C-alpha positions in Angstrom: -22.5 -54.2 35.5 -25.7 -53.8 33.6 -26.1 -54.9 29.3 -28.1 -51.8 27.8 -30.4 -52.4 25.0 -30.7 -49.3 22.6 -33.1 -49.6 19.4 -34.0 -47.7 16.7 -36.2 -46.8 14.1 -39.3 -47.5 13.7 -39.1 -49.8 16.5 -40.2 -49.8 20.5 -38.4 -51.9 23.1 -40.3 -55.0 22.0 -38.1 -55.6 19.0 -35.7 -57.1 22.0 -37.8 -59.6 23.5 -36.9 -62.7 21.8 -33.3 -61.9 22.0 -33.8 -60.9 25.6 -35.6 -64.1 26.5 -32.6 -66.2 25.5 -29.8 -64.2 27.4 -32.0 -64.1 30.6 -30.2 -67.9 31.7 -27.0 -66.1 31.3 -27.9 -62.4 32.8 -30.1 -60.8 34.9 -28.9 -57.2 34.4 -30.7 -56.6 30.9 -32.0 -53.0 30.4 -34.0 -51.7 27.2 -33.9 -47.6 27.0 -36.5 -46.5 24.5 -34.7 -43.4 22.8 -37.7 -40.4 23.3 -40.2 -41.0 20.0 -39.8 -44.3 19.6 -41.8 -46.0 22.2 -41.1 -43.2 25.3 -43.2 -40.0 25.2 -41.0 -37.0 22.9 -40.6 -34.5 25.0 -41.6 -30.3 24.2 -38.6 -29.0 22.8 -36.7 -32.1 22.2 -35.1 -31.6 18.6 -34.7 -35.5 18.2 -31.4 -34.7 16.2 -28.2 -37.1 16.5 -26.6 -34.8 19.3 -29.7 -34.8 21.0 -29.8 -38.2 21.3 -26.6 -38.8 22.0 -26.7 -36.1 24.9 -30.4 -38.4 25.6 -28.2 -41.4 25.8 -25.3 -39.7 28.1 -27.8 -38.7 30.8 -29.5 -42.4 30.9 -26.0 -43.9 31.3 -24.6 -41.4 33.7 -27.4 -42.3 35.8 -26.8 -45.6 36.3 -23.9 -45.0 38.2 -21.3 -47.4 36.6 -19.7 -48.5 32.8 -22.3 -50.4 30.5 -22.0 -53.5 28.1 -23.8 -51.1 25.7 -25.7 -52.8 22.6 -27.2 -51.0 19.9 -29.6 -51.4 16.6 -30.5 -49.7 13.7 -30.3 -46.4 15.3 -29.6 -47.5 18.3 -26.2 -48.7 16.7 -25.5 -45.4 15.7 -26.6 -43.7 19.4 -24.7 -46.2 20.7 -21.3 -45.4 18.6 -21.9 -41.3 19.5 -21.6 -42.0 23.3 -18.5 -44.3 23.1 -16.8 -41.5 20.3 -17.6 -39.1 22.7 -18.1 -40.5 26.8 -16.3 -43.1 26.9 -15.8 -43.3 30.3 -19.5 -44.5 30.5 -19.1 -48.2 28.8 -17.3 -51.0 29.6 -18.2 -52.8 26.1 -20.3 -52.1 23.0 -22.5 -54.0 20.2 -23.9 -51.8 17.3 -25.0 -53.4 13.9 -24.8 -50.3 11.8 -21.2 -49.7 11.4 -20.8 -49.7 7.7 -23.2 -46.2 7.7 -19.4 -44.6 9.6 -17.8 -45.3 6.4 -16.9 -42.7 4.1 -18.1 -44.3 1.3 -21.5 -44.9 2.7 -24.7 -43.6 0.7 -28.1 -43.5 2.5 -30.9 -46.1 1.5 -33.6 -45.2 -0.6 -36.1 -44.7 2.5 -33.8 -42.9 4.5 -33.2 -40.6 1.1 -37.3 -40.3 1.4 -37.5 -39.2 4.8 -34.6 -36.3 4.3 -36.7 -34.7 1.6 -38.9 -32.2 2.4 -42.6 -32.9 1.7 -41.9 -36.4 0.4 -40.6 -37.3 3.9 -43.9 -35.7 5.8 -46.2 -37.6 3.0 -44.5 -40.8 3.7 -44.3 -40.9 7.7 -47.9 -40.2 7.3 -48.7 -42.9 5.3 -46.3 -44.9 7.2 -47.4 -44.3 11.1 -51.2 -43.3 10.3 -53.5 -46.3 9.2 -54.3 -49.5 11.7 -51.8 -51.3 13.9 -52.6 -54.5 11.6 -51.4 -52.2 8.3 -48.7 -51.1 10.3 -48.1 -54.7 11.7 -48.2 -56.3 8.0 -45.7 -53.4 6.7 -43.2 -54.6 9.4 -43.4 -58.2 8.7 -43.1 -57.5 4.7 -39.4 -55.1 5.4 -38.1 -59.2 7.3 -39.6 -58.3 10.7 -41.1 -61.7 12.9 -44.9 -61.4 12.9 -45.4 -61.7 16.6 -42.5 -59.3 17.3 -44.1 -56.4 14.4 -47.5 -56.6 16.4 -45.7 -55.3 19.3 -43.8 -52.6 17.5 -46.6 -51.5 15.7 -48.7 -50.9 18.3 -46.4 -48.5 19.6 -45.8 -46.8 16.8 -47.7 -42.9 16.1 -46.9 -39.8 14.9 -44.6 -38.6 17.2 -42.6 -41.4 15.6 -42.8 -39.8 12.4 -42.1 -36.7 13.6 -38.6 -37.9 15.4 -37.9 -39.8 11.9 -38.0 -36.9 9.8 -35.9 -34.5 12.4 -33.2 -37.8 13.6 -32.7 -38.4 9.3 -32.0 -35.2 8.3 -29.7 -34.6 11.0 -27.5 -36.5 9.8 -27.7 -36.2 5.7 -25.0 -33.9 5.0 -21.7 -35.9 4.5 -19.1 -36.0 7.3 -22.2 -35.5 10.3 -21.9 -39.2 11.4 -20.1 -39.3 14.1 -20.8 -35.7 15.1 -17.2 -35.2 13.2 -15.3 -37.6 15.8 -12.7 -40.3 14.6 -14.3 -43.4 14.4 -10.6 -44.8 16.1 -11.6 -43.1 19.2 -14.2 -46.4 19.8 -11.1 -48.4 20.3 -10.9 -47.1 23.4 -14.0 -49.6 24.7 -14.0 -53.3 23.8 -16.4 -53.7 20.5 -18.2 -55.7 18.8 -19.7 -55.1 15.1 -22.9 -57.6 13.9 -22.5 -58.2 10.5 -26.3 -59.6 9.4 -25.4 -60.3 5.4 -29.1 -59.9 4.5 -29.0 -56.7 5.6 -28.9 -54.2 2.9 -30.1 -50.9 4.8 -25.9 -50.1 6.0 -23.5 -50.3 3.7 -21.5 -53.3 1.9 -20.3 -56.2 4.1 -16.5 -54.5 2.8 -18.0 -51.0 4.5 -18.8 -52.6 7.7 -15.7 -54.5 7.6 -13.6 -51.2 7.3 -15.2 -49.4 10.0 -15.2 -52.4 12.2 -11.6 -52.2 11.3 -11.5 -48.4 11.9 -13.2 -48.6 15.5 -10.6 -51.5 16.3 -14.1 -53.6 17.0 -14.2 -57.6 16.5 -16.8 -58.7 13.3 -19.7 -61.3 14.3 -21.2 -62.4 10.8 -24.7 -63.4 10.9 -24.9 -65.5 7.8 -28.6 -65.1 5.8 -29.9 -62.9 8.7 -31.8 -59.1 7.9 -31.7 -56.0 9.1 -33.9 -57.3 12.4 -31.4 -60.5 13.1 -32.7 -60.3 17.1 -36.7 -61.4 16.0 -35.4 -64.2 13.1 -32.9 -66.1 15.1 -32.5 -64.6 18.7 -30.8 -67.8 19.8 -27.7 -66.9 17.5 -27.9 -63.1 18.7 -27.1 -64.2 22.3 -24.3 -66.7 21.4 -23.0 -64.1 19.9 -23.4 -61.8 22.2 -22.7 -64.3 25.3 -19.2 -64.5 23.4 -18.4 -61.4 23.0 -19.1 -59.9 26.4 -16.7 -63.4 27.7 -13.7 -62.1 26.5 -14.0 -59.2 27.9 -11.6 -59.0 31.3 
């Protein structure tokens, strides 16, 4: 029964490497999936909306042939929830660090609102995903990603990622579009864990994250003092949280 990791924006699978190194001694069935545009090619005709990424992940998990322990970060955490809400038969357990965005009181962070704005968003992604890899890595490090990981992630950033960013955030701009209209309570069909990194300011308040976790029937793991890229800041602590959660699953 594999553990499947899905990253978000503006990332590649490199963001998981420190965490996977910590988990390697515990599990040998670790799989990373790259959403189209985020370290994987963006196919012609792929819309890069929430529904498109949900359907992509459903197809990938179906191909594995058995329910998985599904772990998602950032938009990867959103894709995870959208699969759990619609196809719980593909999942043994799930972990997400973005449950706060599913709270009715959540409002998108400043950068997301920028990407959701016509013309302004286009100008930002040209600047953000252009330039040199060194410049892109520095921008990620300034936002909290460890420098070693930032260099590897930056090498995989390109114009296709920028196009995917705009399409994805714009597909979720209107109230009620998160979760593709499905009730969060449906997530309780599988054991779930909400990662609550206390210094992460992008995914809602602590109250919003706890409310959403309660609705989803999920446990809550608090990572005190860690930020959005907790898996690069303290991978040992992150690995301990995951292994502790998996140990509770029958």
